[in-house]
N, C-alpha and C positions, 0 to 999 in steps of 0.2 A: 344651580343651573348646570346642566350637563353639556358635554362638548357639542352635541348636535344642536342644542338650543342656542348655544353661544354663536356657532358658525351661521345659523339661520338668521340671527338678529343682525349680523354684520352686513348682509346683503339687502339693500333696499330695492324691492321689486316695484315695477311700474305697471301702467295700463297694458302694455304689450305682454309682459309676463303673465298678468292675470288672464288675458285673452288666450294665451298659449295654454295655460293650465286648464282653462275652461274647455278648450278644444280637446285636450288630452283626456279629460274626464269623460268626454263623449266617445272618444276613440283613442285609446292608449297606444294603438299600433299604427296610427296614421303616418304615412310617409312624410319625410321632411318637406318634400316638394309640395305636397298637398297642404301642409300646415303653412308653408311660406305663401302659397297662393291665397289662402283664406285670410292670412294676416297682412297681405300686401307688403311683404318684406322679402329679402333674399333668403335662399336656403341656408347660406352661411350664418346669417343673423339668427335664424331659428336654431341652428346647431349650437352657436355660441350661447344663446339664452338657455337652452336645455342643459348644456354643460355647467353653466353658472348656477342654475336652479338645483342641479343635482349636487354639485360640490359644496354649495352653501347649506345643504340639508333641507331646503324648502321642498324640493321634489324628492320624495323618498323612494319612488319606484313606479313601475307600471304594472297594471293588473288586467285580468281578463274579465269581461262582462258577459253574462250568459242570458239567454232568453228567460223570461219570467216563468215559463212552464218547464224549464229544465230542472231536474231534481225534485219533481213534485212528490216523490216518495221520501224526501228529506223532511225530518221533523225539525221545525224551527221554533224557537221560543225566546222570550225576553225574561231574564232572571234579575230580580232586584235583590241586593245583598246588604244586610245590616252588619256592621263591623263593631267589635268590642273596643272601646277606648281608642288608643292610639296605635292599633295593630293594622291599620290600612295598608301600609307598605308591605308588610309581611304577607298579608292576605293576597294582595295584588301579585306578588312574586309567585305564590302558590297557584293562583288562578291562571297565570300565564303558561303554566305547564299543561293545561288542558287543551288539546288540539280542537276539541268540540266547542270551545268558547272562541268564536270568530271575531268578536269585538268586545272591548271592555272599556267602560267609561266611569269616571268619578262623577258624582252628582251631589245635589243638595237635597234637603228635605229629610224625610223619614229613612230613606235608603241611601247608603253611602256609595254603592257601586251598582252599575247596570251592565249586564252582559247579554250578548246575543249567543244563543246556544244552537248548534246544528248537529244532529245525529242521524244515523241511517235507520234506526229502529227504536221502538219503544223501550226494549230492555236496555239499550245503550243510553237512552235518555234518562231512564230511571237510575242507572248507575252513576251518571254524571251528577244528577241532583243529590244523590246520597253522598258521593265523594266530596262535592262542594260543601255540603252541610257539615262534613266531618273535619274541615280545615280549622285548625286552631285560630281563633279570632273571629270566626263567622258566628254571629249571634242568631241571625234569623235570615230567611230568604223567602221570596215569593216568586213563583214562575207562572207565566202565561204562555200557552202554546199559541203560535200564530197560525191561524186557519187558512184564510184566503187574503191575498193581496188585492186591494180594490183601488 
């Protein structure tokens, strides 16, 4: 268990924390006063909860959400990766070095890892696929380009 996981398990969050996290998922830039109004608590309570969620490692950061049509020229795909034997940790370390892999998940079944790939062009996409397949420990991969969000 790493340090972040250990600190996250020490803090027991409650309904208010879950509601706060839910609001932040919708708008990570919401002002404290707006969050306090929505949660029907004081601004100080919201600040204390945010501080605790961050220091415990439960809340890792804030992000930007963009419109669905932003980046329509971006090529997005899901890549499934099969790993040889017990080399999963080494393969994950290598894959984390690819900025084009925006998410990476372990999974069960025929595939060991699933990654979301984003590139700005087909040549970049092709390069990423080739480079991933060249990683020691990668036995096989299958990639599906995401065409339209529905």
